[in-house]
C-alpha positions, 0 to 999 in steps of 0.5 A: 350319815347317808350322804357320807356313804353316798360320797364313799360309794361315789369315790370308790366308783371313781377310783375303779373307773380310773384304775380300769382306764389306766389298764386300758391305756396300758393294753394295746393291740400289736400287729406285724409280720414275720419273714425269713432272710429271703423275705418270705413270710413264715407261717405258724411262728409262735408269738408269746408275751414273755412270762405269760400264756398269752400268744398268737401265731402268724397266718398264711401271709406271715402276719399276726395280731396280739393284745399285750401290755405296753412295754411287754416283751414278745418272744418269736420262735419257729423251728429251725430259726433263732428265737427273738425277743422284742420289746413292745414300743409301737403298735407295729412290729416287723421281724426278720428271723434268721436260721439257726447256725446249727441248721446251716451245717446240715447236709441238704440234697440239691438235685444231683448231689448234696451240699452243706446248707451254708454253701447253698445260695438258693432258697432251700428248706429242709424237713427232717425225720425228727420233724415228722415224729409224734404227728398223726399224719398219714400223707407225705404232703401233709408232713410239710404243713407248718414246717417250712416257710413259703409252702402252703398245704391246702385241703379242700375236702376231708374225704378219706384218701384225699390229697392236699394241694401243695403251693410253693411261694403261692404260685398258681396258674391256669395250667398246672401249679403242682411242684415236681416230686423227686423220690430217691432221684426218681421223678413222680407225680404223687407222694401221697402213698409214701408213709411219713415214717419211711422218710429221712428228709424232705428238701423244698427247692423254692426258687429258680437258682436252686431248681434250675437243674430240673429245667421247665419241670421245676417251674412250680418248685421241686420237692425232693424226698429221701427215704430211710436207709439202715445204719451200721450196727445191730439190726433194729425193729421198730413198730409205730401205731396210730389211732385217731377218732374222727368226727365233724369239727364244726356243725352248722346250727340249724333249726329244730322242729319247733323253730322250723314250724314257726318259721314256715308258719310265719312265712305263710308256707304251712297251714295247720291242716297241712302240718297235721296231715304230713307230720307225726307231731314227734319227729325232730331229726338232727340230720348231722347226727344221721349223716355223720358218725365218729369213725376210727383211723388206724395206721400200723408201721413195722420196719427192720433196719440194719447194716455193716461197714459193707452195706445196709438195709431198710424194710418197712410195711405199713397199713392204713385203714381210714373209715370216713365220717360219713355214715355207712360203708361207702366212705373209706380209704385202705392203703398198704405200702412197703419200702425196700431199700438196700445198699452194698459196697463191693470195693472202696471205689464202688457201691450199688443199691436199690430203693423201692416204694410199693403202694396198693390202695382202695377208696370209696367216696361220696359226693363232697364238692358239688352244690347240691350233691354234697352231704353237708348241703343236705344236712343244712337244708333238709327239714327236721320234720322228716324221719331218717327212715320208715319201716315198711309197715309204717309208710306215709301215704305219699311214699306208699303211692310212690312205690305203687307207681313203680318208683324206686325207693331205696332201703337200708340193710334192715329193709327200712325205707329212707325218709322222703320229705313232704316239706322239701321238694327241691334239690335238697333231699335225705342225705342217706339216699345220697350216700347210698346211691351215688358211689365212686370207687378208686383202686390201684397200685404204684411201684416206684424205685431205682437201681444205682451204682456209685463209682469213685475212680479218684479222690473227690470224683464220683460217677453215678449211674441210676435207672429209675422206674415207675409203674402205676395201675388205676381204676375208677368206677361210678355207679348210680341205681334207680332212685326216688327222693322227691319230685325233683331228685329221681332216676329211672335208669342205671348209670355205670361208668368206669375208667382204667389206666396204666403208666410205665415210666423209666429214666436213666441218668448218668452224672459225675460230681467233683468237689474239692475244698481248700483254704476255706473255699469249695469248688464243685463241678457236675456233668451229666445226662438224663433220659426219660420215657413214659407210656400211658394208656387208658380205657373208659366206658359208660352204660345207661340202662333201664327196664327190668333186670338192668343189673344182676345184683342190687349192688352199687358197685356191680360189674356184671350187667344184663344187656337184655334190658328194655333199652341201653346206651353204651360208650367206649373210648381210649387213648395211648400216648408216649413221651420221651425226653433227653437232657444234658446238664 
């Protein structure tokens, strides 16, 4: 009987092993790539095993990896392209996706005119207003992420107000790799202040054929932005509200107090007496919880739009309040923007209009990209045995001695001293000292707009005269107060630097477009001229001072200095430039 049971168990195990082997044989790893009709990799294509929830997406190079059953069907889908179903036969699949035929009938902006996409031979991608809906984005640059092939949106920091880098077809150089931005026909250097709610469409000109009309300025590609206009009919009021709770996405695993003590003891760094003298036996600081916090990002957008057969208008007001995830009040981005667009047709043959975008911003930030000057580096390297703060009547002996010797120990708003470590004496120190001492502030305004007239003297011929302008004001200031963090990280002086600049840019363009269609053919012709003029000036200054009363107020962003200090070093510089360009096309 026992032998019979053993045989049954052995048979069952053999059957299970055989069944598992069969399943393993049927499952295979599929690799491949997805490109568009121009051979450019498509980023973010959805690859799903049909009938299941098993899937993958393509990476920056358009490549994907997925484990699936032999003979299964994979579904490839991407916005603006026809969905494709492919049966798995081999271990590698290369897909060429074709644009949806409906998309080819869309009208796209091409430099100084518009055409049907089916008539365009260059590499042009379009992002419509509908593609931006229901997305928690606050930056026009970020609106491109995952929405078009051959465009990379790279974020190097999560600091409030930071702008992602745009690379078209991965191009980069040791000079400038930024594309040319054109907003409602006006060239600009930055689009981060445009609220995505105010964008009607974005066109990306990716190759030389489509961007050639802009000359050398288009060497890195061109991004054309058209803002919204009103439509004929009743006036429309829209309100959009976004609330985002922000926090650190991935916190590195670091040692707790017990692990840290064991590690340092095994290394021979700690002795029992040293530990008893410098640790209270209780403190177990999680520096990630100290340095970072949950913070809200709130955006309001209110717009008014309407029009008639004679004209239209679009007005919007937007406010963004982004409190960064770094603890305290030195990490934020506030932005107020307005869009004012209007158009009126006086006669059947003449139309005039104006487009305007106005932005005012204010940013404060802490160091984020330097090797030892970043908050994250301090979070990862500070010991867990040091408290974040000490009360004034409970200071350890070495901090009390530092104060007695005239060292500048920083305090929080409640008068508690930021903790100084006896176990870390190098370049790592309390992140709260860093965030409350090394502060930068950036503020400014941008006014970008145009006034234009379209004249149609005869059928199929349109003459456009457009005057565009851009005014910017910029101010940057950085301040550092005397501080003492440890024997390596300390300062006995006040440092202040400030830079302010203004830019006045205008362009005047006059061009004519002729378009004639007959027997399925289309003839287009264009002739025009463009004049650009830009004046730029900046002033920068810095001051280093020590001694008593170096500053009138203990404010990290002060503007008034007491120059009757023990010593001070000051420097001032500035520059004014003007450039102009005249072109014909």
